[in-house]
N, CA, C and O atoms as a DFTB+ gen file, in Angstrom:
472 C
 N C O
     1  1      -8.571     -12.141      15.041
     2  2      -9.673     -12.123      15.902
     3  2     -10.593     -10.974      15.622
     4  3     -10.127     -10.030      14.984
     5  1     -11.783     -10.936      15.998
     6  2     -12.774     -10.062      15.398
     7  2     -12.609      -8.614      15.617
     8  3     -12.270      -8.146      16.704
     9  1     -12.865      -7.884      14.520
    10  2     -12.767      -6.438      14.599
    11  2     -14.298      -5.859      14.496
    12  3     -14.480      -4.642      14.458
    13  1     -15.191      -6.618      14.460
    14  2     -16.587      -6.440      14.388
    15  2     -17.268      -5.496      15.340
    16  3     -18.080      -4.635      15.002
    17  1     -16.824      -5.763      16.666
    18  2     -17.448      -5.086      17.843
    19  2     -17.232      -3.582      17.645
    20  3     -18.115      -2.817      18.033
    21  1     -16.182      -3.128      17.100
    22  2     -16.075      -1.665      16.863
    23  2     -16.967      -1.158      15.735
    24  3     -17.481      -0.040      15.773
    25  1     -17.129      -1.997      14.751
    26  2     -17.983      -1.518      13.584
    27  2     -19.484      -1.560      14.207
    28  3     -20.283      -0.679      13.891
    29  1     -19.815      -2.510      15.017
    30  2     -21.254      -2.453      15.638
    31  2     -21.567      -1.288      16.396
    32  3     -22.752      -0.962      16.476
    33  1     -20.547      -0.498      17.059
    34  2     -20.764       0.766      17.773
    35  2     -21.284       1.825      16.664
    36  3     -22.069       2.722      16.973
    37  1     -20.806       1.661      15.398
    38  2     -21.119       2.529      14.389
    39  2     -22.593       2.385      14.051
    40  3     -23.275       3.362      13.741
    41  1     -23.070       1.150      14.115
    42  2     -24.553       0.926      13.660
    43  2     -25.577       0.962      14.824
    44  3     -26.758       0.692      14.601
    45  1     -25.129       1.299      16.088
    46  2     -26.083       1.357      17.169
    47  2     -26.636       2.713      17.293
    48  3     -25.918       3.655      17.625
    49  1     -27.953       2.851      17.025
    50  2     -28.556       4.142      17.114
    51  2     -28.352       4.937      18.478
    52  3     -28.354       6.168      18.520
    53  1     -28.182       4.143      19.557
    54  2     -28.051       4.693      20.805
    55  2     -26.731       5.308      21.018
    56  3     -26.537       5.994      22.022
    57  1     -25.798       5.107      20.128
    58  2     -24.470       5.559      20.372
    59  2     -24.136       6.637      19.368
    60  3     -24.219       6.417      18.160
    61  1     -23.779       7.740      19.837
    62  2     -23.503       8.869      18.903
    63  2     -21.948       8.861      18.683
    64  3     -21.241       9.376      19.549
    65  1     -21.445       8.362      17.688
    66  2     -19.984       8.298      17.242
    67  2     -19.501       9.589      16.730
    68  3     -19.925       9.991      15.646
    69  1     -18.639      10.285      17.419
    70  2     -17.940      11.507      16.958
    71  2     -16.864      11.169      16.133
    72  3     -16.332      10.065      16.251
    73  1     -16.428      12.101      15.199
    74  2     -15.214      11.829      14.493
    75  2     -13.916      11.358      15.165
    76  3     -13.115      10.578      14.649
    77  1     -13.792      11.973      16.482
    78  2     -12.677      11.488      17.311
    79  2     -12.770      10.101      17.651
    80  3     -11.769       9.386      17.604
    81  1     -14.086       9.586      18.050
    82  2     -14.203       8.146      18.405
    83  2     -14.050       7.334      17.150
    84  3     -13.451       6.264      17.258
    85  1     -14.505       7.695      15.983
    86  2     -14.467       6.880      14.724
    87  2     -12.941       6.882      14.499
    88  3     -12.512       5.806      14.083
    89  1     -12.081       7.800      14.674
    90  2     -10.699       7.668      14.472
    91  2     -10.073       6.724      15.421
    92  3      -9.164       5.969      15.079
    93  1     -10.593       6.773      16.691
    94  2     -10.012       5.851      17.763
    95  2     -10.362       4.520      17.402
    96  3      -9.482       3.672      17.545
    97  1     -11.516       4.153      16.946
    98  2     -11.815       2.831      16.578
    99  2     -11.197       2.300      15.388
   100  3     -11.011       1.090      15.255
   101  1     -10.856       3.193      14.476
   102  2     -10.192       2.850      13.277
   103  2      -8.659       2.435      13.637
   104  3      -8.068       1.479      13.134
   105  1      -8.179       3.246      14.510
   106  2      -6.741       2.962      14.921
   107  2      -6.647       1.586      15.591
   108  3      -5.698       0.831      15.381
   109  1      -7.726       1.275      16.452
   110  2      -7.770       0.193      17.204
   111  2      -7.909      -0.968      16.153
   112  3      -7.198      -1.971      16.215
   113  1      -8.777      -0.794      15.272
   114  2      -9.010      -1.956      14.068
   115  2      -7.815      -2.094      13.396
   116  3      -7.526      -3.241      13.052
   117  1      -6.972      -1.113      13.099
   118  2      -5.711      -1.301      12.372
   119  2      -4.712      -2.143      13.111
   120  3      -4.037      -3.010      12.557
   121  1      -4.653      -1.860      14.331
   122  2      -3.674      -2.555      15.261
   123  2      -4.271      -4.113      15.381
   124  3      -3.510      -5.077      15.292
   125  1      -5.570      -4.248      15.570
   126  2      -5.909      -5.609      15.612
   127  2      -5.759      -6.281      14.316
   128  3      -5.541      -7.492      14.331
   129  1      -5.845      -5.676      13.223
   130  2      -5.426      -6.129      11.824
   131  2      -4.011      -6.736      11.701
   132  3      -3.732      -7.781      11.112
   133  1      -3.171      -5.919      12.347
   134  2      -1.659      -6.203      12.412
   135  2      -1.450      -7.363      13.113
   136  3      -0.718      -8.256      12.687
   137  1      -2.185      -7.429      14.418
   138  2      -2.083      -8.618      15.281
   139  2      -2.498      -9.917      14.552
   140  3      -1.781     -10.918      14.546
   141  1      -3.817      -9.831      13.877
   142  2      -4.389     -11.038      13.249
   143  2      -3.246     -11.431      12.176
   144  3      -2.952     -12.621      12.060
   145  1      -2.644     -10.526      11.446
   146  2      -1.599     -10.929      10.440
   147  2      -0.404     -11.739      10.971
   148  3       0.342     -12.366      10.219
   149  1      -0.265     -11.695      12.259
   150  2       0.760     -12.394      13.000
   151  2       0.472     -13.872      13.303
   152  3       1.356     -14.672      13.609
   153  1      -0.879     -14.184      13.191
   154  2      -1.365     -15.533      13.508
   155  2      -0.887     -16.536      12.312
   156  3      -0.866     -16.275      11.109
   157  1      -0.531     -17.678      12.919
   158  2      -0.151     -18.719      11.915
   159  2       0.513     -19.858      12.575
   160  3       0.444     -19.888      13.804
   161  1       1.210     -20.897      11.899
   162  2       1.748     -22.086      12.406
   163  2       2.728     -21.685      13.528
   164  3       2.930     -22.413      14.500
   165  1       3.348     -20.451      13.339
   166  2       4.406     -20.206      14.598
   167  2       3.873     -19.419      15.744
   168  3       4.580     -19.206      16.729
   169  1       2.694     -18.994      15.657
   170  2       2.076     -18.028      16.691
   171  2       0.576     -18.192      16.664
   172  3      -0.131     -17.896      15.701
   173  1       0.129     -18.724      17.885
   174  2      -1.364     -18.793      18.116
   175  2      -1.801     -17.540      18.825
   176  3      -1.027     -16.666      19.215
   177  1      -3.107     -17.527      18.957
   178  2      -3.665     -16.210      19.453
   179  2      -3.195     -15.753      20.815
   180  3      -3.077     -14.557      21.081
   181  1      -2.909     -16.794      21.740
   182  2      -2.456     -16.504      22.970
   183  2      -1.072     -15.804      23.013
   184  3      -0.806     -14.932      23.841
   185  1      -0.210     -16.245      22.066
   186  2       1.190     -15.720      21.833
   187  2       1.033     -14.376      21.209
   188  3       1.730     -13.457      21.638
   189  1       0.174     -14.165      20.223
   190  2       0.116     -12.892      19.571
   191  2      -0.485     -11.929      20.625
   192  3      -0.056     -10.778      20.699
   193  1      -1.393     -12.340      21.377
   194  2      -2.048     -11.482      22.457
   195  2      -1.039     -10.943      23.433
   196  3      -0.980      -9.755      23.748
   197  1      -0.194     -11.952      23.924
   198  2       0.873     -11.705      24.893
   199  2       1.822     -10.641      24.246
   200  3       2.210      -9.720      24.965
   201  1       2.233     -10.704      22.910
   202  2       3.003      -9.745      22.255
   203  2       2.432      -8.310      22.132
   204  3       3.080      -7.267      22.215
   205  1       0.982      -8.458      21.899
   206  2       0.276      -7.168      21.751
   207  2       0.156      -6.451      23.059
   208  3       0.236      -5.223      23.089
   209  1      -0.060      -7.264      24.299
   210  2      -0.096      -6.635      25.525
   211  2       1.310      -6.002      25.877
   212  3       1.416      -4.926      26.466
   213  1       2.327      -6.735      25.482
   214  2       3.712      -6.275      25.734
   215  2       3.979      -5.035      25.074
   216  3       4.583      -4.117      25.630
   217  1       3.472      -4.972      23.701
   218  2       3.723      -3.779      22.993
   219  2       2.843      -2.501      23.491
   220  3       3.273      -1.349      23.427
   221  1       1.674      -2.815      23.948
   222  2       0.876      -1.750      24.613
   223  2       1.478      -1.234      25.810
   224  3       1.377      -0.032      26.053
   225  1       2.184      -2.120      26.700
   226  2       2.991      -1.713      27.809
   227  2       4.065      -0.810      27.472
   228  3       4.189       0.297      27.998
   229  1       4.937      -1.337      26.490
   230  2       6.100      -0.497      26.187
   231  2       5.618       0.826      25.566
   232  3       6.194       1.849      25.939
   233  1       4.675       0.918      24.706
   234  2       4.214       2.098      24.123
   235  2       3.623       3.261      25.228
   236  3       3.822       4.476      25.200
   237  1       2.883       2.521      26.142
   238  2       2.292       3.402      27.220
   239  2       3.455       3.927      28.127
   240  3       3.314       5.046      28.619
   241  1       4.588       3.215      28.390
   242  2       5.629       3.741      29.176
   243  2       6.221       4.839      28.423
   244  3       6.560       5.870      29.004
   245  1       6.376       4.672      27.071
   246  2       6.958       5.891      26.246
   247  2       6.094       7.058      26.367
   248  3       6.539       8.159      26.690
   249  1       4.662       6.800      26.071
   250  2       3.812       7.984      26.213
   251  2       3.850       8.633      27.630
   252  3       3.975       9.852      27.753
   253  1       3.747       7.850      28.622
   254  2       3.754       8.427      29.988
   255  2       5.156       9.230      30.220
   256  3       5.165      10.169      31.016
   257  1       6.110       8.927      29.655
   258  2       7.363       9.716      29.893
   259  2       7.344      11.047      29.347
   260  3       8.184      11.866      29.723
   261  1       6.338      11.384      28.370
   262  2       6.401      12.719      27.657
   263  2       6.289      13.793      28.760
   264  3       5.583      13.592      29.749
   265  1       6.920      14.824      28.605
   266  2       6.931      15.971      29.676
   267  2       7.612      15.902      30.714
   268  3       7.742      16.929      31.381
   269  1       8.261      14.627      31.158
   270  2       9.247      14.698      32.243
   271  2      10.655      15.072      31.679
   272  3      10.973      14.739      30.538
   273  1      11.456      15.739      32.467
   274  2      12.704      16.124      32.279
   275  2      13.759      15.151      32.814
   276  3      14.751      14.836      32.157
   277  1      13.496      14.703      34.012
   278  2      14.413      13.728      34.793
   279  2      13.741      12.422      34.767
   280  3      12.518      12.303      34.705
   281  1      14.634      11.372      34.818
   282  2      14.201       9.953      35.128
   283  2      13.669       9.821      36.433
   284  3      12.679       9.124      36.654
   285  1      14.393      10.582      37.485
   286  2      13.932      10.329      38.883
   287  2      12.516      10.829      39.072
   288  3      11.748      10.250      39.840
   289  1      12.138      11.977      38.329
   290  2      10.898      12.496      38.499
   291  2       9.852      11.636      37.906
   292  3       8.765      11.529      38.473
   293  1      10.133      10.958      36.700
   294  2       9.258      10.091      36.097
   295  2       9.115       8.805      37.074
   296  3       7.996       8.348      37.308
   297  1      10.169       8.295      37.581
   298  2      10.151       7.078      38.522
   299  2       9.200       7.405      39.800
   300  3       8.479       6.524      40.268
   301  1       9.236       8.637      40.307
   302  2       8.451       8.978      41.374
   303  2       6.910       8.943      41.116
   304  3       6.083       8.891      42.027
   305  1       6.600       8.978      39.766
   306  2       5.205       8.799      39.357
   307  2       4.755       7.491      38.975
   308  3       3.559       7.268      38.791
   309  1       5.744       6.512      38.831
   310  2       5.329       5.236      38.566
   311  2       4.196       4.605      39.002
   312  3       3.505       4.032      38.159
   313  1       3.830       4.597      40.287
   314  2       2.521       3.937      40.939
   315  2       1.296       4.605      40.358
   316  3       0.267       4.006      40.045
   317  1       1.520       5.986      40.239
   318  2       0.210       6.727      39.601
   319  2      -0.014       6.391      38.195
   320  3      -1.132       6.272      37.695
   321  1       1.156       6.237      37.545
   322  2       1.029       5.879      36.055
   323  2       0.559       4.470      35.824
   324  3      -0.189       4.213      34.880
   325  1       0.987       3.536      36.678
   326  2       0.498       2.183      36.498
   327  2      -0.874       2.198      36.903
   328  3      -1.685       1.498      36.297
   329  1      -1.243       2.966      37.925
   330  2      -2.772       2.837      38.379
   331  2      -3.630       3.460      37.143
   332  3      -4.653       2.886      36.771
   333  1      -3.245       4.466      36.618
   334  2      -3.971       4.987      35.542
   335  2      -4.148       4.058      34.379
   336  3      -5.264       3.877      33.892
   337  1      -3.094       3.476      33.934
   338  2      -3.148       2.430      32.774
   339  2      -4.024       1.259      33.196
   340  3      -4.929       0.866      32.461
   341  1      -3.772       0.717      34.336
   342  2      -4.385      -0.509      34.909
   343  2      -5.986      -0.244      34.904
   344  3      -6.814      -1.064      34.508
   345  1      -6.268       1.026      35.408
   346  2      -7.700       1.369      35.503
   347  2      -8.326       1.443      34.024
   348  3      -9.417       0.912      33.813
   349  1      -7.648       2.086      33.034
   350  2      -8.179       2.232      31.768
   351  2      -8.280       0.830      31.061
   352  3      -9.231       0.548      30.332
   353  1      -7.273      -0.002      31.312
   354  2      -7.362      -1.368      30.664
   355  2      -8.460      -2.226      31.253
   356  3      -9.116      -2.936      30.491
   357  1      -8.710      -2.215      32.551
   358  2      -9.706      -2.802      33.222
   359  2     -11.014      -2.615      32.697
   360  3     -11.814      -3.534      32.520
   361  1     -11.258      -1.218      32.411
   362  2     -12.615      -0.705      31.891
   363  2     -12.787      -1.206      30.596
   364  3     -13.803      -1.833      30.295
   365  1     -11.695      -0.938      29.644
   366  2     -11.713      -1.554      28.274
   367  2     -12.042      -2.920      28.126
   368  3     -12.861      -3.351      27.315
   369  1     -11.307      -3.671      29.024
   370  2     -11.431      -5.105      29.006
   371  2     -12.903      -5.583      29.341
   372  3     -13.581      -6.321      28.626
   373  1     -13.241      -5.088      30.434
   374  2     -14.760      -5.412      31.002
   375  2     -15.801      -5.018      29.932
   376  3     -16.753      -5.753      29.671
   377  1     -15.585      -3.809      29.309
   378  2     -16.651      -3.505      28.283
   379  2     -16.582      -4.446      27.117
   380  3     -17.629      -4.888      26.643
   381  1     -15.350      -4.798      26.598
   382  2     -15.255      -5.620      25.593
   383  2     -15.678      -7.118      25.885
   384  3     -16.187      -7.803      24.998
   385  1     -15.457      -7.585      27.124
   386  2     -15.858      -8.887      27.497
   387  2     -17.358      -9.014      27.572
   388  3     -17.931     -10.050      27.236
   389  1     -18.057      -7.825      28.068
   390  2     -19.458      -7.775      28.124
   391  2     -20.043      -7.826      26.654
   392  3     -20.965      -8.585      26.356
   393  1     -19.413      -6.924      25.719
   394  2     -19.945      -6.935      24.424
   395  2     -19.732      -8.294      23.724
   396  3     -20.641      -8.742      23.024
   397  1     -18.567      -8.975      23.880
   398  2     -18.351     -10.300      23.331
   399  2     -19.337     -11.256      23.726
   400  3     -19.881     -11.976      22.888
   401  1     -19.642     -11.321      25.109
   402  2     -20.578     -12.272      25.721
   403  2     -21.988     -12.013      25.128
   404  3     -22.736     -12.938      24.810
   405  1     -22.312     -10.683      24.996
   406  2     -23.574     -10.401      24.368
   407  2     -23.737     -10.710      22.899
   408  3     -24.883     -10.811      22.459
   409  1     -22.816     -10.852      22.188
   410  2     -22.584     -11.138      20.592
   411  2     -21.871     -12.228      20.406
   412  3     -21.196     -12.312      19.380
   413  1     -21.877     -13.276      21.352
   414  2     -20.934     -14.369      21.224
   415  2     -21.116     -15.279      20.081
   416  3     -20.161     -15.727      19.446
   417  1     -22.379     -15.557      19.817
   418  2     -22.722     -16.276      18.584
   419  2     -22.181     -15.704      17.351
   420  3     -21.631     -16.418      16.513
   421  1     -22.316     -14.468      17.215
   422  2     -21.941     -13.567      16.000
   423  2     -20.305     -13.609      15.984
   424  3     -19.718     -13.963      14.961
   425  1     -19.693     -13.281      17.010
   426  2     -18.442     -13.094      16.978
   427  2     -17.640     -14.462      16.850
   428  3     -16.582     -14.481      16.221
   429  1     -18.133     -15.564      17.429
   430  2     -17.490     -16.854      17.238
   431  2     -17.660     -17.189      15.807
   432  3     -16.692     -17.627      15.186
   433  1     -18.864     -17.014      15.199
   434  2     -19.000     -17.339      13.644
   435  2     -17.946     -16.419      12.945
   436  3     -17.279     -16.965      12.066
   437  1     -17.719     -15.199      13.190
   438  2     -16.785     -14.351      12.456
   439  2     -15.267     -15.025      12.741
   440  3     -14.519     -15.158      11.773
   441  1     -14.873     -15.398      13.919
   442  2     -13.688     -15.969      14.177
   443  2     -13.585     -17.241      13.308
   444  3     -12.533     -17.461      12.707
   445  1     -14.510     -17.989      13.228
   446  2     -14.528     -19.277      12.488
   447  2     -14.217     -19.006      10.932
   448  3     -13.422     -19.653      10.251
   449  1     -15.090     -17.800      10.460
   450  2     -14.963     -17.397       9.169
   451  2     -13.419     -16.994       8.779
   452  3     -12.987     -17.236       7.652
   453  1     -12.697     -16.422       9.692
   454  2     -11.297     -15.836       9.532
   455  2     -10.370     -16.853       9.518
   456  3      -9.276     -16.535       9.050
   457  1     -10.508     -18.077       9.931
   458  2      -9.611     -19.144      10.013
   459  2      -9.371     -19.722       8.570
   460  3     -10.299     -19.972       7.802
   461  1      -8.060     -19.908       8.274
   462  2      -7.819     -20.667       6.858
   463  2      -8.295     -21.926       7.020
   464  3      -8.281     -22.523       8.096
   465  1      -8.789     -22.429       5.826
   466  2      -9.229     -23.851       5.610
   467  2      -8.020     -24.746       5.911
   468  3      -6.862     -24.466       5.603
   469  1      -8.441     -25.903       6.578
   470  2      -7.358     -26.870       6.763
   471  2      -7.439     -28.168       5.978
   472  3      -6.555     -29.017       6.096
């Protein structure tokens, strides 16, 4: 799937990309690249996307646990942790859906170019 939307932010004169933001987008693009490498006869984009979402949830649970000493204390914060990550994901998903809709023809063409010839 397309990695171009992150690169487009770098070319937008209205967006000031800090080194931290650049590193953020580079990490995201690297993860998308790994996900794309999983596509093939045994795994379509929906399956890879589900695995990626599961991996993000597992990783986020691990990150959220940092700083807690007891599992009971961590468990007490579960609802707040879930709310935090859901809010973050909802905003990122909304932003990317808007970007994809605005650049649909370009991204669809990129995705067609990424598919192997059959």
